[in-house]
C-alpha positions in Angstrom: 0.0 0.0 0.0 1.3 3.4 -1.0 1.3 6.6 1.1 -1.8 7.9 -0.7 -3.6 4.6 0.2 -2.7 5.2 3.9 -4.0 8.8 3.7 -7.1 7.5 2.3 -7.7 4.7 4.9 -7.0 6.9 7.9 -10.0 9.2 7.6 -12.2 6.4 6.4 -11.4 4.4 9.5 -11.7 7.4 11.7 -15.0 8.7 10.3 -16.4 5.3 10.0 -16.3 4.7 13.7 -16.7 8.4 14.7 -19.7 9.7 12.7 -22.3 7.6 14.6 -21.0 9.3 17.9 -21.3 12.7 16.2 -25.0 12.3 15.4 -25.8 10.9 18.8 -23.9 13.6 20.7 -25.5 16.3 18.7 -28.8 15.6 20.5 -27.1 15.3 23.9 -25.4 18.7 23.5 -28.5 20.7 22.2 -31.4 18.8 23.9 -32.9 22.3 24.8 -32.7 23.6 21.1 -34.4 20.4 19.9 -37.1 20.5 22.5 -37.7 24.2 21.7 -37.8 23.7 17.9 -40.1 20.8 18.1 -42.3 22.4 20.9 -42.0 19.3 23.1 -40.6 18.6 26.5 -37.0 17.7 27.2 -38.3 14.3 28.4 -39.8 13.8 24.9 -36.6 14.7 23.4 -35.0 11.9 25.6 -37.5 9.4 24.1 -36.2 10.4 20.6 -32.7 9.7 21.8 -33.9 6.3 22.9 -35.1 5.6 19.4 -31.7 6.9 18.0 -29.7 4.7 20.4 -32.1 1.7 19.7 -31.5 2.1 15.9 -27.6 2.3 16.4 -27.8 -0.9 18.7 -29.8 -2.8 16.0 -27.4 -1.8 13.3 -24.3 -2.9 15.1 -25.9 -6.2 15.9 -27.0 -7.0 12.4 -24.1 -5.2 10.5 -21.8 -8.4 10.6 -24.8 -10.4 9.1 -25.2 -7.9 6.4 -21.5 -7.9 5.6 -21.6 -11.6 4.9 -24.4 -11.1 2.3 -23.4 -7.7 0.7 -20.0 -6.8 -0.4 -18.6 -4.4 2.3 -17.8 -1.5 -0.1 -21.3 -1.6 -1.7 -22.9 -1.7 1.6 -20.9 1.1 2.9 -21.8 3.3 -0.1 -25.5 2.4 0.5 -25.3 3.4 4.1 -23.5 6.7 3.3 -26.3 7.5 0.9 -28.9 6.7 3.5 -27.2 8.7 6.1 -26.6 11.6 3.7 -30.3 11.7 2.8 -31.3 11.7 6.5 -28.9 14.5 7.2 -30.2 16.5 4.2 -33.6 15.9 5.4 -32.9 17.2 8.9 -31.1 20.3 7.4 -34.3 20.9 5.4 -36.5 20.4 8.5 -34.6 23.0 10.5 -34.5 25.3 7.5 -38.2 25.4 6.6 -39.8 24.5 10.0 -43.0 22.7 9.1 -45.9 22.3 11.4 -45.2 20.8 14.8 -46.8 17.4 14.1 -44.7 16.9 10.8 -41.5 18.0 12.6 -41.9 15.5 15.3 -42.8 12.7 12.8 -39.8 13.6 10.5 -37.3 13.7 13.6 -38.7 10.4 14.7 -37.9 8.8 11.3 -34.8 10.7 10.3 -32.6 10.6 13.4 -33.0 6.7 13.7 -32.3 6.4 10.0 -29.1 8.4 10.2 -28.0 6.4 13.4 -28.6 3.0 11.8 -26.7 4.0 8.6 -23.7 5.5 10.3 -23.5 2.8 13.0 -23.2 0.3 10.2 -19.9 1.9 9.1 -18.3 1.1 12.4 -17.7 -2.6 11.8 -17.1 -2.0 8.1 -14.4 0.5 8.9 -12.9 -2.0 11.4 -12.3 -4.4 8.6 -10.7 -1.6 6.6 -8.1 -1.3 9.3 -6.7 -4.7 8.1 -6.2 -3.4 4.6 -3.1 -1.6 5.6 -1.3 -5.0 6.0 1.1 -5.9 8.9 2.9 -2.6 8.6 -0.1 -0.3 9.2 -2.5 -2.5 11.0 -1.8 -1.2 14.5 -1.9 2.5 13.3 -5.3 2.0 11.8 -6.7 0.0 14.7 -5.5 2.8 16.9 -7.3 5.3 14.8 -10.5 3.3 15.0 -10.2 3.2 18.7 -9.6 6.9 19.1 -12.6 7.8 16.8 -15.3 7.5 19.4 -13.9 9.7 22.1 -12.5 12.1 19.5 -16.2 12.5 18.2 -17.4 13.3 21.8 -14.7 15.9 22.0 -15.2 17.5 18.8 -19.0 17.4 18.3 -19.8 19.8 21.2 -17.5 22.4 19.9 -18.9 22.2 16.4 -22.6 22.5 17.8 -21.7 25.5 20.0 -19.9 27.2 17.3 -21.8 26.4 14.1 -25.4 26.1 15.3 -25.6 29.6 17.2 -24.1 31.3 14.3 -25.5 29.6 11.3 -28.2 27.2 12.6 -28.7 23.5 12.8 -29.8 23.5 9.1 -26.3 24.5 8.2 -24.7 22.1 10.6 -26.7 19.1 9.2 -26.1 20.2 5.6 -22.4 20.2 6.3 -22.7 16.9 8.0 -24.4 15.5 5.0 -21.7 16.8 2.7 -18.9 15.0 4.7 -21.0 11.8 4.6 -21.5 12.0 0.7 -17.9 12.8 0.2 -16.9 9.5 2.0 -18.4 7.6 -1.0 -15.6 8.8 -3.4 -13.0 7.7 -0.9 -14.7 4.3 -0.5 -14.7 3.8 -4.3 -11.0 4.5 -4.4 -10.2 1.8 -1.8 -9.7 -0.9 -4.3 -7.2 1.1 -6.4 -5.0 2.6 -3.8 -5.6 0.9 -0.3 -5.9 -2.9 -0.9 -2.8 -4.9 -0.5 -2.2 -7.5 -3.1 -2.9 -10.4 -0.7 -6.1 -9.0 0.7 -9.6 -10.4 0.2 -11.8 -7.5 1.3 -15.0 -9.2 0.2 -14.4 -12.2 2.2 -16.1 -11.2 5.4 -15.2 -13.1 8.6 -17.2 -16.1 9.8 -19.8 -15.1 12.3 -22.2 -16.5 15.0 -25.0 -18.6 13.5 -28.2 -17.5 12.2 -30.4 -18.7 15.1 -28.0 -17.1 17.8 -28.3 -13.7 15.8 -32.1 -14.0 15.7 -32.2 -14.7 19.5 -29.9 -11.7 20.2 -32.1 -9.5 17.9 -35.3 -10.5 19.7 -33.8 -9.8 23.1 -32.5 -6.4 21.9 -36.0 -5.5 20.6 -37.5 -6.4 23.8 -35.0 -4.4 25.8 -35.4 -1.3 23.7 -39.3 -1.5 23.9 -39.0 -1.8 27.7 -36.6 1.0 28.1 -38.8 3.3 25.7 -41.9 2.5 27.8 -40.3 3.3 31.1 -38.8 6.5 29.8 -42.1 7.7 28.6 -44.5 6.4 31.4 -42.1 5.3 34.1 -42.3 1.8 35.8 -46.0 2.5 36.9 -47.2 1.8 33.4 -49.4 -1.4 33.3 -47.6 -2.5 30.2 -44.2 -2.7 32.0 -44.8 -6.2 33.8 -45.9 -8.1 30.6 -43.1 -6.5 28.6 -40.6 -7.3 31.2 -41.9 -10.9 31.2 -41.2 -11.0 27.4 -37.9 -9.6 27.9 -37.0 -12.2 30.4 -38.3 -14.8 28.0 -36.0 -13.5 25.1 -32.9 -13.6 27.6 -33.7 -17.2 28.4 -34.1 -18.1 24.7 -30.9 -16.3 24.0 -29.0 -18.2 26.7 -30.4 -21.6 25.5 -29.4 -20.8 22.0 -25.9 -19.8 23.1 -25.4 -23.1 25.0 -26.6 -25.0 21.8 -23.9 -23.3 19.7 -21.2 -25.8 18.7 -17.8 -25.4 20.5 -14.4 -26.1 19.1 -12.5 -29.1 20.5 -9.1 -27.6 19.9 -7.4 -26.6 23.2 -5.9 -23.5 21.5 -9.3 -22.3 20.2 -11.0 -22.9 23.7 -8.1 -20.9 25.2 -8.6 -18.0 22.9 -12.4 -18.1 23.2 -12.2 -18.1 26.9 -9.9 -15.1 26.9 -12.0 -13.2 24.3 -15.3 -13.8 26.3 -13.4 -12.4 29.4 -12.4 -9.2 27.6 -16.0 -8.7 26.2 -17.4 -9.2 29.7 -14.9 -6.7 31.1 -15.5 -4.2 28.3 -19.2 -4.4 28.9 -19.1 -4.0 32.7 -16.7 -1.0 32.3 -19.2 0.7 30.1 -22.1 -0.2 32.4 -20.1 1.9 35.1 -19.1 4.7 33.0 -22.4 5.9 31.6 -21.4 9.7 32.2 -24.9 10.7 32.9 -25.9 10.8 36.5 -22.9 12.7 37.6 -23.7 15.4 35.1 -27.4 15.3 36.1 -26.1 15.9 39.8 -24.3 19.0 38.8 -27.3 20.2 36.9 -29.6 19.7 39.9 -27.4 21.4 42.2 -27.2 24.6 40.0 -23.6 24.3 38.8 -22.8 26.7 36.2 -23.2 25.5 32.5 -19.6 26.6 31.8 -18.3 24.3 34.5 -20.4 21.4 33.1 -19.3 22.1 29.5 -15.6 22.4 30.6 -15.9 19.1 32.6 -17.2 17.2 29.6 -14.6 18.7 27.2 -11.8 17.9 29.6 -13.0 14.4 30.2 -13.3 13.7 26.4 -9.8 15.1 25.9 -8.4 12.8 28.7 -10.1 9.9 27.0 -8.5 10.9 23.6 -5.1 11.2 25.2 -5.4 7.9 26.9 -6.6 6.1 23.7 -3.8 7.7 21.6 -1.1 7.0 24.1 -2.3 3.4 24.7 -2.5 2.7 20.9 1.0 4.1 20.5 2.4 1.9 23.3 0.6 -1.2 22.1 2.1 -0.7 18.7 5.5 -1.3 20.1 5.0 -3.5 23.1 2.5 -6.5 23.9 1.3 -5.0 27.2 -2.4 -5.4 26.7 -3.4 -6.9 30.0 -1.3 -4.4 32.2 -2.9 -1.5 30.5 -6.6 -3.0 30.7 -6.1 -3.6 34.4 -4.5 -0.2 35.0 -7.4 1.5 33.0 -10.0 -0.3 34.9 -8.4 0.6 38.2 -8.2 4.3 37.3 -11.8 4.4 36.1 -12.8 2.8 39.3 -10.9 5.5 41.3 -12.5 8.2 39.4 -16.0 6.9 39.9 -15.4 6.3 43.6 -14.3 10.0 43.9 -17.9 10.8 42.8 -19.0 10.0 46.3 -17.3 13.2 47.3 -20.2 15.2 45.5 -22.9 14.4 48.1 -20.5 14.3 50.9 -20.3 10.6 51.4 -16.5 10.6 50.8 -14.8 13.4 52.7 -11.4 14.5 51.6 -9.8 15.9 54.8 -6.2 15.3 53.9 -6.0 18.5 51.9 -8.8 21.1 51.3 -9.9 20.7 47.7 -12.4 23.1 46.1 -15.7 21.4 44.7 -15.1 22.6 41.3 -11.6 20.9 41.3 -13.2 17.6 42.5 -15.9 17.7 39.8 -13.2 18.2 37.1 -10.4 15.9 38.3 -12.9 13.0 39.0 -14.4 13.0 35.7 -10.9 13.4 33.9 -9.5 10.4 35.8 -12.5 8.4 35.0 -12.3 9.2 31.2 -8.6 8.6 31.2 -9.0 5.1 32.7 -11.9 4.1 30.5 -10.0 5.4 27.4 -6.9 3.2 28.3 -8.8 0.2 29.0 -11.2 0.3 26.1 -8.4 0.8 23.6 -6.2 -2.0 25.2 -9.3 -4.3 25.0 -9.9 -3.5 21.3 -6.2 -4.2 20.6 -6.3 -7.5 22.7 -9.5 -8.8 21.1 -8.1 -8.1 17.6 -4.9 -10.1 18.5 -6.6 -13.1 20.1 -9.5 -13.5 18.0 -7.9 -13.3 14.5 -9.1 -11.6 11.4 -11.4 -14.7 10.5 -13.3 -15.0 13.8 -15.5 -12.0 13.3 -15.5 -11.4 17.1 -13.9 -7.9 16.8 -16.9 -6.7 14.7 -18.9 -6.8 17.9 -16.7 -4.5 20.0 -18.8 -1.4 19.1 -22.0 -3.2 20.0 -20.5 -4.2 23.3 -19.4 -0.7 24.2 -22.8 0.9 23.3 -25.1 -1.9 24.8 -22.9 -1.6 28.1 -23.6 2.2 28.2 -27.2 1.7 27.5 -27.8 -0.9 29.9 -25.9 1.0 32.5 -28.0 4.1 31.9 -31.3 2.4 31.8 -30.5 0.2 34.9 -29.5 3.2 37.1 -32.6 5.1 35.7 -34.8 2.2 36.7 -33.2 2.2 40.1 -33.8 5.9 40.4 -37.5 5.7 39.4 -38.1 2.9 42.0 -36.4 4.8 44.7 -38.2 8.1 44.1 -41.6 6.4 43.7 -41.1 4.2 46.9 -39.7 7.0 49.1 -41.8 9.9 47.7 -38.7 12.0 47.1 -37.8 14.0 44.1 -34.0 13.4 44.0 -32.4 10.2 42.6 -30.2 8.3 45.0 -27.0 9.6 43.7 -24.8 8.4 46.4 -26.1 4.9 45.8 -25.7 5.2 42.1 -22.1 6.5 42.3 -21.2 3.7 44.6 -22.7 1.1 42.3 -20.8 2.6 39.3 -17.5 2.1 41.2 -18.5 -1.4 42.1 -19.2 -2.4 38.5 -15.9 -0.9 37.4 -14.2 -3.0 39.9 -16.3 -6.1 38.8 -14.8 -5.7 35.3 -11.6 -7.3 36.6 -13.3 -10.3 37.6 -14.0 -11.9 34.2 -10.5 -11.2 33.2 -9.2 -13.2 36.2 -11.6 -16.0 35.8 -11.3 -16.5 32.1 -7.4 -16.5 32.3 -7.6 -19.1 35.2 -10.1 -21.2 33.1 -7.8 -21.1 30.1 -4.9 -22.5 32.0 -4.2 -26.2 31.7 -4.5 -28.4 34.8 -1.1 -29.9 34.0 2.1 -28.4 32.6 2.2 -28.4 28.8 5.3 -30.6 28.8 3.6 -33.3 30.8 0.5 -33.2 28.6 2.7 -33.6 25.4 4.6 -36.5 27.0 1.3 -38.3 27.9 0.1 -37.8 24.4 3.3 -39.2 23.0 3.1 -42.3 25.4 -0.4 -42.9 24.2 0.6 -43.1 20.6 
């Protein structure tokens, strides 16, 4: 691959995994603007966000299945066209401001459409990282790892700079232009970026159809349940039957998982155990680091918007620095597990320091201003999660191998962990406030549970590493096999 091919692949890999975060964080940054424009409550805007995240999760789940049936470059072009059309539709919506009912209907359709299309590019761009060959594989994998935190760093700045001066219509029109320009770069991959030995259309082998169907049904039940509780809280009479259906879908998923054929090779079993441990750790870490309730605490306690914005920016910057530094180090040294353990430990320390917000944790050693605690705790959490996530991505790519397809579910694991953490803590908050008659969520309990989940992320790594160790030394096993022959 020549230099132009690398320059072509870098933005494709970066934008392929970053644009879905851009479209999602746009709503987070400007919830008030969206609610005002649509003439709806902020809670209803949160429901639209639920639909967007649901579309992203569905896309990340089914994208590997689509990649087995549609050539990846053709699928990427289709998704870019779909996302570009949705972004242009949003630009026209904010430009011409149709009646309220039409606005809401279009947003409900266009945002999930854009989220679905852009999320599909995440696993596709991950396969493009392998087109650089052995020389550039780690560089491109690092770019893919940095893309998501970088999007959360850049998007708020774009929304605050572009939207107030030019309007959201210009913002989404520019977003559509970027997406449509990607099509030209995708079409050039075959000429400049594919190594001679690559087989880009040969997608990795994936999980079976029945298991994919079971996971899809469980995801739909989960999204329906969370959407209902967001709109009507847990008091809705539809919650118990829908919760029962969700529990049944989980039982069916577990049963289908157990029925999957397993490899009898010791090497494959060892790699499988370690990869499962890495996925479980990544999931638990993202359950812990949802990044919502700590911000909600600051809003409820009348902290300035400048402090809240600066806190989010510094945390995203710390995550980018951690991801970049970890990727650079892993490009030279195989220190995946030390980085994962260190990142989880740092994230747990940062989350534990959230207990200083409501005064549960008292820092008497040295008087620290509240604003400094708010900033430093979030920065430490972001740095730790960025380090652990990047190291996990590299470790899974190394252990699973290019033909397993396991790495294609990394983005899904990150998003589903964040979503389950957010919805689980929201459910706890609703149950607590309804039972106690209070108005404030149990912030101290939520912060403590977040730290506990971060520490629990270490457990599957230890268990799966121990399970993969042979009960006898390898030399003794080989001698017994030789004697048997």
